[in-house]
C-alpha positions as CSV (number, residue, x, y, z in Angstrom):
1,M,-11.6,18.2,-4.3
2,A,-7.8,18.3,-4.7
3,E,-7.4,21.2,-2.3
4,K,-9.1,19.2,0.5
5,L,-6.7,16.3,0.1
6,N,-3.0,16.1,0.9
7,L,-2.1,14.9,-2.6
8,D,1.5,16.0,-2.3
9,L,2.0,13.3,0.4
10,L,0.3,10.7,-1.8
11,K,2.5,11.6,-4.7
12,R,5.7,11.4,-2.7
13,L,4.6,8.0,-1.3
14,C,3.7,6.6,-4.7
15,E,6.9,7.8,-6.4
16,T,9.3,6.4,-3.7
17,P,10.6,3.0,-4.7
18,G,10.0,0.1,-2.3
19,I,9.4,-3.5,-3.3
20,P,9.0,-6.4,-0.9
21,G,12.1,-6.5,1.2
22,R,13.3,-3.1,0.1
23,E,10.8,-0.8,1.8
24,D,13.5,1.4,3.5
25,R,13.0,4.6,1.6
26,V,9.2,4.5,2.1
27,R,9.7,3.9,5.8
28,E,12.0,6.9,6.1
29,L,9.6,9.1,4.3
30,I,6.8,8.0,6.7
31,I,8.9,8.6,9.8
32,S,9.6,12.2,8.6
33,E,5.9,12.7,8.0
34,V,4.5,11.4,11.3
35,E,6.7,12.8,14.0
36,E,4.0,15.1,15.5
37,L,1.3,12.4,15.3
38,F,2.6,9.6,17.5
39,D,4.2,9.1,20.9
40,E,6.7,6.4,20.0
41,A,7.8,4.2,17.1
42,W,10.0,1.3,16.4
43,V,11.3,-0.7,13.5
44,D,11.1,-4.5,14.1
45,S,13.6,-7.1,12.8
46,L,11.6,-7.6,9.6
47,G,11.4,-3.9,8.8
48,N,7.9,-3.0,9.8
49,L,7.5,0.5,11.2
50,I,5.1,0.4,14.1
51,C,3.8,3.8,15.4
52,R,1.9,4.2,18.7
53,R,-0.4,6.9,19.8
54,L,-1.4,6.7,23.5
55,P,-5.0,7.4,24.6
56,R,-5.9,11.2,24.5
57,K,-8.2,13.2,26.6
58,Q,-10.1,16.2,25.2
59,G,-7.8,18.9,23.8
60,T,-4.5,17.1,24.5
61,S,-3.8,16.1,20.9
62,K,-2.5,19.4,19.6
63,G,1.0,20.8,19.8
64,K,4.4,20.0,18.2
65,K,6.5,17.2,19.5
66,T,9.4,15.1,18.4
67,L,8.7,11.4,17.7
68,Q,10.8,9.2,19.9
69,V,12.0,6.1,18.0
70,V,12.5,3.4,20.6
71,D,13.6,-0.2,20.7
72,A,10.1,-1.6,21.3
73,E,10.0,-0.7,25.0
74,K,6.4,0.1,25.0
75,A,4.5,1.8,27.9
76,E,1.9,-0.4,29.5
77,T,-1.8,0.7,29.5
78,D,-5.1,-1.0,30.2
79,A,-6.7,0.6,27.1
80,T,-8.1,-1.4,24.2
81,R,-5.5,-1.9,21.5
82,L,-6.6,-0.9,18.0
83,M,-4.1,-1.7,15.2
84,L,-4.2,-0.4,11.7
85,A,-2.1,-2.1,9.0
86,S,-0.9,-0.4,5.9
87,H,1.7,-2.2,3.7
88,M,4.5,-0.2,2.3
89,D,5.7,-2.5,-0.5
90,E,4.8,-2.3,-4.1
91,I,5.2,-5.0,-6.7
92,G,8.5,-4.9,-8.5
93,F,11.5,-7.0,-9.4
94,Y,14.9,-8.1,-8.2
95,V,17.9,-8.3,-10.6
96,S,18.5,-12.0,-11.1
97,H,21.2,-12.0,-13.9
98,I,23.3,-9.7,-16.1
99,D,24.3,-11.2,-19.4
100,D,27.4,-10.7,-21.4
101,N,25.8,-7.8,-23.4
102,G,24.7,-6.0,-20.3
103,F,21.0,-6.9,-20.4
104,I,19.4,-7.4,-17.0
105,R,17.1,-10.3,-16.2
106,L,14.5,-10.1,-13.5
107,N,12.8,-12.1,-10.8
108,P,9.4,-10.8,-9.8
109,A,8.5,-9.7,-6.3
110,G,4.7,-9.7,-6.4
111,G,2.1,-10.7,-9.0
112,F,2.2,-9.3,-12.6
113,D,0.1,-9.7,-15.7
114,T,2.8,-9.6,-18.3
115,R,0.4,-8.1,-20.8
116,N,0.9,-4.8,-18.9
117,L,4.7,-5.0,-19.0
118,F,5.5,-4.3,-22.6
119,S,7.7,-1.2,-23.3
120,R,7.9,0.0,-19.8
121,R,10.3,2.5,-18.2
122,V,11.9,1.3,-15.0
123,L,14.2,2.4,-12.3
124,V,17.1,0.2,-11.3
125,C,18.1,1.1,-7.8
126,T,21.8,0.3,-6.9
127,Q,24.3,1.2,-4.3
128,K,25.8,3.6,-6.8
129,G,22.5,5.4,-7.5
130,D,19.2,5.0,-9.4
131,F,19.4,4.4,-13.1
132,K,16.6,4.7,-15.6
133,G,16.1,1.9,-18.1
134,V,13.6,0.3,-20.4
135,M,12.0,-3.1,-20.1
136,N,10.9,-5.3,-23.0
137,P,10.5,-9.0,-23.8
138,G,13.0,-10.7,-25.9
139,G,12.1,-11.6,-29.5
140,R,11.5,-10.0,-32.9
141,P,9.8,-6.6,-33.2
142,I,6.6,-6.1,-35.2
143,H,8.3,-5.4,-38.5
144,I,10.0,-8.8,-38.7
145,S,7.9,-11.0,-36.4
146,S,5.4,-13.7,-37.6
147,A,1.7,-13.5,-36.9
148,D,2.0,-16.3,-34.3
149,E,4.9,-14.5,-32.5
150,R,2.7,-11.3,-32.2
151,T,-0.1,-13.2,-30.4
152,K,2.2,-14.8,-27.8
153,V,2.1,-13.5,-24.2
154,P,5.6,-13.8,-22.8
155,E,6.5,-14.9,-19.2
156,V,8.2,-12.6,-16.8
157,K,11.5,-14.5,-17.3
158,E,11.5,-13.4,-21.0
159,F,11.7,-9.7,-20.1
160,F,14.9,-7.8,-19.8
161,V,16.1,-4.3,-18.9
162,D,18.3,-2.2,-21.1
163,L,20.1,0.7,-19.3
164,G,21.7,2.1,-22.4
165,M,25.1,1.4,-21.0
166,T,28.1,-0.7,-22.1
167,A,28.1,-4.2,-20.7
168,S,31.1,-3.4,-18.5
169,K,29.5,-0.4,-17.1
170,V,26.3,-2.3,-16.2
171,K,28.3,-5.1,-14.6
172,S,30.3,-2.6,-12.5
173,T,27.2,-0.8,-11.4
174,V,24.4,-3.4,-11.0
175,R,24.4,-6.4,-8.7
176,V,22.2,-9.5,-8.5
177,G,19.6,-8.6,-5.8
178,D,19.3,-4.9,-6.8
179,M,15.7,-3.5,-6.8
180,V,13.9,-2.6,-10.0
181,V,10.6,-0.7,-10.0
182,L,8.3,0.6,-12.7
183,D,9.0,4.3,-13.2
184,E,5.9,6.5,-13.7
185,P,4.9,9.7,-11.9
186,M,1.6,10.3,-10.1
187,E,-0.9,12.4,-12.1
188,V,-4.2,14.0,-11.3
189,M,-6.7,13.4,-14.1
190,G,-10.1,15.1,-13.5
191,E,-11.6,13.6,-10.3
192,K,-9.0,10.8,-10.3
193,V,-5.4,10.2,-9.2
194,V,-3.4,7.8,-11.4
195,S,-0.1,6.3,-10.4
196,K,2.0,3.1,-9.9
197,A,2.0,1.9,-6.3
198,L,-1.3,3.2,-5.2
199,D,-1.4,-0.4,-4.1
200,N,-0.7,0.2,-1.3
201,R,0.7,3.7,-0.7
202,F,-3.0,4.7,-0.6
203,A,-3.2,2.8,2.8
204,C,-0.1,4.5,4.1
205,W,-1.6,7.9,3.1
206,V,-5.0,7.2,4.6
207,A,-3.6,6.0,7.9
208,I,-1.4,9.1,8.2
209,E,-4.2,11.5,7.1
210,A,-6.8,10.1,9.4
211,V,-4.5,10.3,12.5
212,R,-3.6,13.8,11.4
213,A,-7.2,14.8,11.3
214,I,-7.8,13.5,14.8
215,H,-4.5,15.2,16.0
216,E,-5.3,18.6,14.5
217,S,-8.9,18.6,15.8
218,G,-7.8,17.7,19.4
219,K,-10.4,15.0,19.4
220,P,-10.0,12.5,22.2
221,H,-9.7,8.7,21.8
222,A,-9.7,6.1,24.5
223,C,-8.0,3.4,22.5
224,D,-4.2,2.6,22.5
225,L,-3.7,3.2,18.8
226,F,-1.0,1.3,16.8
227,V,-0.4,1.9,13.1
228,A,1.8,-0.7,11.5
229,F,3.4,0.3,8.1
230,T,4.1,-3.2,7.1
231,V,6.5,-5.0,4.7
232,Q,6.3,-7.8,2.3
233,E,2.5,-8.0,2.0
234,E,2.7,-8.6,-1.8
235,V,4.5,-11.9,-1.2
236,G,2.3,-13.2,1.6
237,L,1.3,-10.8,4.4
238,R,4.7,-11.5,6.0
239,G,5.3,-8.2,7.8
240,A,1.8,-7.9,9.2
241,K,2.0,-11.4,10.8
242,V,5.1,-10.4,12.7
243,A,3.8,-6.9,13.6
244,A,0.4,-8.3,14.8
245,N,2.0,-10.9,16.9
246,S,4.1,-8.2,18.6
247,V,1.2,-5.8,19.2
248,Q,-1.5,-8.4,20.0
249,P,-4.4,-6.0,19.2
250,D,-7.9,-6.3,20.4
251,F,-9.3,-4.8,17.2
252,G,-7.7,-4.5,13.8
253,I,-8.3,-2.7,10.5
254,G,-6.6,-3.8,7.4
255,L,-6.2,-0.8,5.0
256,D,-5.8,-1.6,1.3
257,V,-7.0,-1.1,-2.2
258,S,-9.5,-3.4,-3.8
259,L,-10.6,-3.9,-7.4
260,S,-12.8,-1.4,-9.2
261,C,-13.8,-3.2,-12.3
262,D,-16.5,-0.7,-13.3
263,T,-15.0,-0.6,-16.8
264,P,-15.8,-2.0,-20.2
265,G,-15.6,-5.8,-20.6
266,V,-16.4,-6.7,-17.0
267,P,-20.0,-7.8,-16.0
268,K,-21.5,-5.5,-13.4
269,E,-21.8,-8.2,-10.8
270,E,-18.0,-8.7,-11.0
271,S,-17.1,-5.0,-10.6
272,V,-16.4,-5.4,-6.8
273,T,-16.6,-1.6,-6.3
274,K,-17.7,1.4,-8.3
275,Q,-15.6,4.5,-8.3
276,G,-17.1,7.6,-6.7
277,D,-19.5,5.5,-4.5
278,G,-17.3,5.8,-1.5
279,V,-15.0,3.9,0.8
280,G,-15.3,0.1,0.7
281,L,-16.4,-2.0,3.7
282,H,-14.4,-5.1,3.0
283,V,-16.7,-8.0,3.9
284,M,-14.4,-10.9,2.8
285,D,-11.7,-12.0,0.4
286,G,-9.5,-15.1,-0.1
287,S,-7.6,-14.5,3.2
288,F,-10.2,-13.6,5.8
289,I,-13.8,-12.8,6.6
290,S,-14.2,-9.5,8.4
291,D,-16.0,-9.4,11.8
292,H,-19.5,-8.7,10.7
293,E,-20.3,-6.5,13.8
294,M,-17.3,-4.3,12.9
295,I,-18.6,-3.9,9.4
296,D,-22.1,-3.0,10.7
297,E,-20.5,-0.4,13.1
298,L,-18.5,1.1,10.3
299,E,-21.6,1.3,8.1
300,A,-23.7,2.9,10.9
301,L,-20.9,5.4,11.4
302,A,-20.7,6.2,7.7
303,K,-24.4,6.8,7.6
304,K,-24.3,9.0,10.7
305,N,-21.5,11.2,9.3
306,R,-23.0,11.2,5.7
307,I,-19.9,9.5,4.3
308,K,-20.4,7.5,1.1
309,Y,-19.6,3.8,1.4
310,Q,-20.1,0.5,-0.3
311,R,-19.9,-3.1,0.9
312,T,-17.4,-5.2,-1.0
313,I,-16.4,-8.8,-1.5
314,L,-13.2,-9.8,-3.3
315,A,-13.4,-13.4,-4.7
316,R,-9.6,-14.0,-4.5
317,G,-6.6,-12.2,-3.0
318,G,-5.8,-11.2,0.5
319,Q,-4.7,-8.3,2.7
320,D,-3.1,-7.5,6.1
321,G,-6.4,-7.6,7.9
322,A,-6.1,-11.4,7.8
323,A,-2.9,-11.3,9.8
324,L,-4.4,-9.0,12.4
325,Q,-7.4,-11.3,12.8
326,Q,-5.2,-14.4,13.3
327,A,-2.4,-13.0,15.5
328,M,-1.7,-14.9,18.7
329,S,-5.1,-15.7,20.3
330,G,-6.9,-13.7,17.6
331,A,-8.5,-10.2,17.2
332,R,-11.7,-8.8,15.9
333,A,-10.7,-7.4,12.5
334,A,-12.2,-5.9,9.4
335,G,-11.0,-4.4,6.1
336,L,-11.4,-0.8,4.9
337,V,-10.6,-0.4,1.2
338,C,-10.6,2.0,-1.7
339,G,-11.8,0.8,-5.1
340,T,-8.9,1.0,-7.6
341,R,-9.0,0.5,-11.4
342,Y,-6.2,-1.2,-13.2
343,I,-4.5,-2.7,-10.1
344,H,-0.9,-4.0,-10.5
345,T,-0.2,-1.6,-13.3
346,V,1.4,1.8,-13.7
347,T,-2.1,3.3,-14.3
348,E,-3.7,2.4,-11.0
349,M,-6.6,4.9,-10.6
350,I,-8.5,6.1,-7.5
351,D,-11.4,8.6,-7.3
352,Q,-10.5,11.5,-5.0
353,R,-14.0,11.4,-3.5
354,D,-13.3,7.8,-2.4
355,L,-9.9,8.9,-0.9
356,A,-11.7,11.5,1.1
357,A,-14.4,9.1,2.3
358,A,-11.8,6.5,3.4
359,R,-9.9,9.2,5.4
360,D,-13.1,10.6,7.0
361,L,-14.5,7.2,8.0
362,L,-11.3,6.0,9.5
363,A,-10.9,9.3,11.4
364,A,-14.5,9.0,12.7
365,Y,-14.0,5.3,13.7
366,I,-10.8,5.6,15.8
367,P,-12.4,7.7,18.6
368,T,-15.3,5.2,18.9
369,V,-13.1,2.3,20.0
370,K,-13.3,1.9,23.8
């Protein structure tokens, strides 16, 4: 399976730091990766990277070219506008305070279950470079703590980062507002990939790889294709709202991970997705209800191309598809997702077969939009 997937790109995406409001490094990586795939691109005032691929006739997709980064002076066409949204940000922290002993306090950017934050390695990203550190909650360690203390789940504000430096060195290096990310590499484990930030570098990966598949095959498409690599989704779909209002799509696909709770301790009816059963057709979540005809079209296309799929409903949470659907006068929109175990941790896990199914279905869908 691995040899059929561009896992090197996924690894680079996942391991590049980029929390809400600090997506610059991820954006630069994507720009360097997609220069042959799109006709133009621009970065808006919020930091979204919007890439555009004009309609293609048979056999006109191939060939090297240089991506022209423009100031949003977009060519006018009468073609149907299809917009894909993939958010670049991962959950993380901002430095909020440095105490007299050099310990760093944090403000979260995104949602954390603090039970997953004990004894974590982190990367503190500053103007002077990136520095490795460790994160722990304040309080007594196991050898001197009481039974009650050991059962308490701390709040985020109780965690601190230790850089192993003197207080003066920390204060001369780190500033309030610097970015802090969890620091773990992507690993391949059997049929799975495991990493921090698969939410939502998966979506960046699948958008790039689906367009690459169309490009390399020379397959035509009639739609005017926009791919928005959006910012600040983890704090309220902020980037996608701005990008969608700018593009004003006719159709939209929100690309994201979803829960895969096919693990011990969760009732089967709450699993949302099952790993290895294919790409998720995202019927609804807490932010929007997908266009049911689009879901039916995606399902029919999956069946036609023998791509494994599963219908999914997420009881809470949201994704960028909601912003596409509600932009300006509205658009028909649906979600395409990949079931992920252990979301919002450094052990997020996706089945490679589901990665392939998501890529293949998206690549099959784009040429059908008229």
